[in-house]
N, C-alpha and C positions, 0 to 999 in steps of 0.2 A: 864183719859184714856191717855195712852202714845201714842204720835204721832211720825211718822217717818219724819226725816228731809227731806226737798225736794231736798237736794243736795247729798244725800247718793249715789244715782245711777248716779251721774253726773261725767264727766271726767275732768281731770286737764289740765292745760296749757301744761305740759310736754307730756301728751298723745296726745294733739293736735299737738304739734311739731312733735311727732313721727309719727302721721298719715300723715302729710304733707311730711316728709322725706321719709317714707316708700312708699307713692304713687309716689313720684318723682324718687327715686333711684330704678330703675327696669331694664327692658330689654334695654332701650335706651342707658344707660351708657356703656353697654357691647356688643351692637350689631350695633348701627347706624353708628359708625365710618367706618365700612366696606362699607356701602352704599355711604357715603360721598366721600370716596376715589375712587369710580368708575369714578367720573367726575372732581374731584379736586385733584391736586397733590402738592400744596404748604402747608406744615405743619403749617406755620404761618397763612394761611387763615383758616385752620381747627381750630386752637386755637382761632382765632378771632370769628369764628362761635359760639364756646362754650361760650365765654365771652358775646357775643351779645345775645345769647339765655338766659343767666342768667339775663342780664339787662332787657330783655323783660319780662321774668317771674317775676322779681322783680317789674317791672312797673305794671304788672297785679295784683300782690300781694298787692301793695299799694292801687290800685283802689278797689279791692275786700274787703280789710279791711275797707275802707271808706263806701262802700255800705252795707257791712255786719253788721257794728256797727250802721248803720242808720235804717236798717230794722229788724235785730235781729231775724230772723226765719230760721229754717233748710230748706233745699231744694235747695240751691244754685241758679243757673240761673232761674230755674222754678219759684221760689218765687220772685226773684229780678226783672225779666223782666215782670212778671205779674203785679207787683205794679208800676214799672217805666213807662212802655209803655201801654200794653193791655194784658188781660188774654190770648188771642190767641198767642201772641209772647212768653209769658212765657210757655204756653202749648207746643208749638213747640220746645222750648228749652228743656223742660222736656222730650219730645218725643225723642229728640236727645240723651239725657243722658240715657233714658230707653233702646233705641235700639242699640246704638253704643258707647256712651260716656264712659261706663265702661266695657261693655261686650267685645268690640274689644280689648282694652288694656289688659284686663284679659287674653284673648285668646293669644295675643302676648307674654305676660309674661310667660304663661304656656309653650308655644313653646320653649322659651329660657331656662326655667328650665330643660326641657327634653334634649335639645341640649347640655347643659353644663354638664349634668350628665355623667361622663366618664366611669363608670364601668359596664354598661349594654346597650345592643343595644335594647332599648325599642321602641315599636311602637309609633311614635310621637303624632299623633292626639288622639288616644284612651287613652294613658297614661296621656296626658294633661287634657282630659275630666274627668278622674277618680280623678286626683289631685284636680281639681276645685270643684268637687263634695264633696270631703272630707273637704276642707276648708269651703265650703258653709255650710256643716253640723255642723261644729264647731261653726259657727257664729249664729246658730239658738238657742243657749242656753241663754247666758246672756251678758249684757254690761260689767260686771266686768271681765269675762274670756276673752272677746275680747280685753279689754284694756291691761291686763297683757301680753297676747300673743304679741300684737302689740309693746308694749314698749320694751320687751326683744328681740324680733326678729329684731327690728329696730336698737337697740344698737349694737347687734352682727354684723349686716350688715355694719354699719358705722365703727366699729373697723376693720373689714376685709378690707374695702376700704382704711382706714388709713394705715394699714400694707402694702398693695400693693403700695401705694403712697410713703411712707417713704423708703421702700426698693428700689423702682424704682428710686427715686431721689438720693439714695446713690450709687448704683452700676454704673459702667461706661456705657456710651452709646454703644449700640451694633448694632443699625440700620443703622448708617451712615447718618441719616436724617439731612438735612440742614434746620435749622430754620431761615435762612435769609429771606429777603423780595423778593427773586426771584419769578417772575410771580405773585406777590401779587396783584397789582392793575388790572392786566389783568383778573385774576380769580374772584376777588371780585365784578367786575362789570358785571358778566355773569348771565344768567338765572340759570345755575347750582348752583351758590351760593344761589339764592333764593330757589331753590328746596331743597338744603341741609339744609336750615333753617327750612323747614318743618320737616325734620328728627330730627333736634335739638329741635324744639318745642315739638315734640312727646316725646323726651327724658326728657324734663323739665315738661311735663304735670303732673298734680298732685299738682302743687303749690297752687291750689285753693281748695284742698280737705276739708279743715276745715269748709268751708262755708256750706257744705251739712249737717253738724251735729251741727250747731250753738247752738241749744236749748239743746244739751247734755253737754255743758260746764257748769261748776259751775259759772263762771263769764265771759260771752261772750264778754262783752265790753273790758275787759282786755286781755282775752286769745286769742281771734280771731286774732287781729293784731300780737301778739307775735308768734302764730302758723304759720300764713301765711308768714310774713316777715322773721322771724327768721329761719324757716325751709327752705325757698327759698334761703336765703343768704348762709346758711351752704352748701346746695347742689350745689350751683353755684361754690363755692370754691373747693369742692371735685371733681366735674365733670371736671373742667378745669385742675386741677392737674392730674387727672386720665388719661385724653386723652393725656396730655403731656408725661406721663410715657409710655403709649401705643406706641406713635410715636417714643419715644426715644429708645424703646426696640426692636421693630419689624420693618421691612422694609415696605414701602408702598405697594410693590408688594405682600408681605405676607398677608397684612390685607385687601387689596382692594377686595370688593365683599363678604367678609367672614361674617357670622352671629356670630360666636363664637370667636370674636377678643380677649376676655379675656383669653380664653384657650390658644390661640396661644402665647400670651404675657407671661403668667405665666409659660408655658412650656419652653420658652426661658430663663426666669429668673432662674428657679429652676431645670430644667430637667424634663423629662417626668413623673417620679414617683411623685415627690413633686408637680409638676404642676397639675397632675390629682387630687391630694388632694385639692388644691386650687380651681380647677375647680368644684369639688364636693361641696365645701363650698359656692362658688358663686351660684351654682344651688340651694342649700337648702335655702340660705338666700334671694334669689329672691322670695321665697314663701311669705315673709313678705309683699312684694309689692302687690302680688295677694290678700293676706289677707286684706290689707288696702282697696283695691278697692272693694272687695267682701263686706266688711263692709259698705262702704260709699254709693255705688251706689243705693242699694234698698231704701235708705232713701228718694230719690227723687220720686221713684215710690209710696212709702207710703204717701208722701206729696200730690201727685196728686190724690191718692185714697180718700183723705179727701174731695176733691172738685168735682171729676168727677165719676159718677156712673159706667162707663165702667170699671174702675180700682178698684172698691170698695172691691173686693176680696183681694186686696194686702195691706190693712191697717195693722198697727201694731197690734200685739196680746196683751194680758193682761200684758205681761212683757215688752211692748214697743219695741218688736223685730219684724221687718217686715219679718216674716218667709216665707210667700207665695211670697213676692217680691224677696227674696233671691233666691228661686227656679226658679222664672221666669227669673231672670238674668242668672242663670246657664244654662237654656234651650237655651237662645239666644246666649250665649257664645259657647255652644256646636255646634250650627248651623254655627257660624263663623269658628270654627275649622274644620268642615267637608266640608266647601264649599269654603273657601278663602285661598289665599297665604299670607305670611307675609307682603310683600310689598303692595299688594292690600288693605289689612285690614288697614295698616298704613295710606295710602293716603285717603282711604274712610272715616275713622273717623277723621283724622287730619283736613280736610277742614271744616267739620261740627262743630267740637269743636272750631276751630279758629273763625268761624262766631259767635257762641254763646258767646264766651269770649269777642269778640270785642263789641258786643251789650251791655254787662254788663259794660265794661270799659267806653263806651260812656255814660252810665247811670250816671256816676259821674257828668257830665256836667248838666244832667237833675235834679239830686237831689240837686245840689247846687243852682238851681233856684227855687226849691220847698221848701217853708218855712216849710212844714209839716215834712220833713226829715232833714232839715238843722239844726241839733242840735249841739251846741258847745261841748256837752259832748262826742260825737262820735269821732272816729279817722279821721284825716284829712291827705290826701295824700300830701307829701311834694313837693315843687316846682311846684304846680299845675299851668298850665296844661301840663307841659313838659312830664311827664311819660305817660300820657294818649295819647297825640298826637303821641309819639314814638310808643306806642303799636298799635295804630290804623293804622298808616302808614304801618308798617311792616305786620300787619295782612292782610290788603288789598293787599299788594304786594304778599304775600304767596298764597292767594286764586287765584290771577290772574295767577301766574306762574304754579300753580297746574292744573288749568283749561287748560292752554296751553299745558303742557307736559303730563299730565295724564288725558286726557279729559274724557275717559270712566269712570274711578273710581270717578272723581269729579262729573260728571253728575249723576252717580248712587247715590252718597251721597246726592246731592241736591234733587234728585227725592224722596228720603226718606221723605222729608218735605211734599210732596204732600200726601203721605200715612198718615202722621201725621195729616194733615189737614182733611183728610177723617174721622179719628177717633174723631177729634174735633167736626165735624158735627154730628156724631153719639151720642156723649156725650150731645150736645145741645138738640137733640131730646129727649134723655132719661130724661134730667133735666126738660123739658117742660111737660113730662108725669107724673112726680112726683107730 
């Protein structure tokens, strides 16, 4: 009897890199600069922020590669923290991912897609909801179709950004922006710098995307580090150059507070007509970021469904597709779109995701002391513990300044954990009844 190879429906290293890049390159690259310039005026400080954001993301990628090749299971922080600390810690992390970790960034990305689309005055919230519904529907079919769509759309997105960077570097400066160190040290030591780093962290979010689908790789031990580290390094270079081009092309007053900074820049580069075409291209290619998050997020819910009866409805179907979890995520995203503003959603999810990531990075210290997981065959983070300490220090700082400046949004985010704890108690009772 002919048997099917177990790796036929698995994904390649290239697809893993594409998932990481697609998750990372999204709204933040084209929107967060405007928020940063509300409180910071030194272009050199802005460039420093983006480089620092890349270093922090790379520090996280090193750590997650080590944890992921030690544990080798899909589900990301939910699986990692359950095994490293306690099932409750992992459950709350999974709850964060289920409620805000992917739904909120998907909502933000959809807003950006509609904002950037130049040829129709579409209703922002409802158009975003329809767009996410269509992408969700596509991902209910098969892993193969999801992989193809992700690879092609991510490649086109990277090509578009490279075109913008190359042209932006070639053409003469038009903004009159001064890239000297004026006001550098006075701004870099302020709370505004720390808050801006939260926006940067959101822009770099997605560097850990591959750990949510570890078991879908043909060779997780090899593919996971390549996907996490390679994808993060590529995006760091692209992001830093892209922000330099933005600052070189448009003035700070033109960009400050604006959501669609990419549109402003490309219109200055090419004129209104060609600029609108580029703006439309940016809008369409941001869809690949939505697609990547729509794909990855429900895998956490389906992992939780294996362990907790309250979520049993959201298990994978016979094709290993978490169909019901996909639609649950869509519903939560729609609620975010109908009730929250762009900045509120960003802060709300940013604090929780930072907390969850910091616990995972600290897990590297725990695993290195745990002989069960301390396998020489797994990936080892270089220069240990330098990158882990760096990541943890900045994570704590960002949470502190977010609590200080955005108290309401931060408290709302943290209060979400108490709701998660309530569902944990319900699950425990259901398990006892079984």
